[in-house]
N, C-alpha and C positions, 0 to 999 in steps of 0.2 A: 583473514591476515593476522598472523602473530604479532606480538608486540615485544619490544625489548624490555627489559626490567626498567629502564630509566624513563620510560615514558608509559603512562597508563593508557588501557585499550579503553576505548568506547565502541558501544554497540551502534551501529548506525545504518541507517536507511534513507533512501531518496525516494519522495512520493509526490503525486498531484493532489493537490489538497480539494477537498470537496465543499462547496458552498452549504452554508447552513440549512437551507430548504431541503437540500438532498440528505443531509445527515438526519434531520429530524423525520423526513418520510422513512428512513431506512429504520430508524429506532421505533417509530409506529408499526411498522410491518413485522419487525421482530418481535414486538411485544405478542402479536398474536402467534405467532410461532413459538414462543417460550410457552404459551397454553397448553400447547402439545408435546412440548420437549423441555421440562423443567430444569434437565440437568446441564444446559448450557450455560455456559459463562460469559455474558455479554461482554463486548469491547465497549469501552467508555464512549460516549457521543463525539467527545471531541477528539477521540483516538481514531475515528473512522477516515480512511485515506484510500488511496491507490497507490500501493508500492510500484515503483518502477524498478529499483535495484536495491536488494537488500545485500549490505556490504559486510555485516557482521562485526568481529572485533578489527577495529582499526586503531593504531596509536594516534593519540591526541595531536600531536606535532603534523599529522598528515591532514588535518581538517582543512586548511588552507588549500591544498592541492586538490581535494574534494571538491569544495566549493569553486574553485578554478573549472575543474572539469565541467560541473554542473552548468557553468556559464555558456557552455556548447549550446544551452537551449534558448539563450536571450534572443536569439533572431527568429525562434520558430514563432508560429501563431498560435492564439489559443484555440483549442479545438473543441469541436462539439461532441459531446458523449451524452448517452442515454444509459438509465438503469435498466438491466436485462434481468434474465432469470437466475432464480437461486441456485446455488452448486453445493454439494457437499465435496469437501476436498479432505484427501484423498477420496475417491469413491468407495473403495472397498472397506476400509476402517477410517470413517471421516475423524479428522482431528481439527476441522473448522466447518462453520458454516460461512458462505460467502455469496456475493451476488456479483453475477457477472456485468461487465460494462460492455457496452455495443459503440462502436465508434466505425459507421459504414465507410468511411474515407479511408481508414488504416493508418489515421495520422498518430494515435495512441502508441501504435505498434512501432511505427518508424520514429518517433520520439524516444521510446524506451531503447531501441538499437543504437540510436545516436548517443544517449547517455552512456548506456552500457560499453559502448567502444571508448568514449572519452575516460570514463572511470579505468577501464582496463589498461589504456595507454598511461595513465597516471599512476599505474601500479597498485590500486588498492581496491579494485574487484576482480574476479574471475567471471566471465559471463556464465549463464547456467545452459545445460545441453539441450534442454526441452524448450519449447516455443513460448514466448511470454503470452500469460493468460491475464487479461486486463479485469481486476475484480477487488470488491471490498470485502473484507474479512469482518462480518459482524457478530461473531460469536465463536469461541473456543471450547471443544470438549474437554472437561479437565481431565488430567492424568488418571489414568486406571479406569475412567468411565469409557460407555461404548454408547454409541447411538447407531440407530439404523437409517440409512440413506434412503429416506422416502421422499415421496414427491410432495412440494409445498407449493403455496399460493405463491404467485408471482407480484412481488412489489410493484408498486405505482411505476410507471415507465416515465419517469422524469426526464427531460432532456436538460442539459446545463452545458455551460462553457467552462473548461477547465483552463484557469489563467495563471495558475501558481504552482511551480514546484520548490518543492522545500526539503532541506537535509535536515532529517531530526536525529537525534539521540534518543535511543530506547533505555529507558532505566526499568529492569525488573523488580517486581516486588509483591508483596501480599496484594491481592485485590487487582491484579493484572499490571501490564505495563504502562508507564508514564511516557510520554513523548515531549521531548524539549527540542523547539526549533532552533538550530543554529545558523541558518541563512536561507535565503529563498532569490529564485530567479522568477522574475513576471516576464511571462510570455506576452508577444506583441499583440495588439488589439487585432481581431480579425475584421476585415471589411464587410 
């Protein structure tokens, strides 16, 4: 979404946060991968998350509307998720190394769809035409570099409960993006 000259544009996305132990395991697994693929640029451990909706450039004055749309998730229950298989995205000329997340009950996809609908109704998001793929980006392929999408060992299949969804501002810079939380929604405790 473009911004008028009177209000600065912020690069925003909404994500399910990961517990520290999941981040630690993904960083540990990634270190072994980097031994064979040294050209990858790691995502900082504190930056590991599950993007639900990437909004892109949004006017700063729209942040309250974005947070209000995110509140649609406040009545949702925390979801049980499991770390899955590694993925090269896209497959042909990979730009990122990611790890799929598995959610047998389909709650993560349902949550993402509800959020996308609320953000679209608020006029701050255009839903993507492709199906949602729950994943964590663990490394990026630097501009101009190429990697071969080869098979990789699978990280530990840690199960965890996702309970916080956060609106982040992404600040691009040397050394990778830095993420600033602007507001969160706590999902209801599961029974």
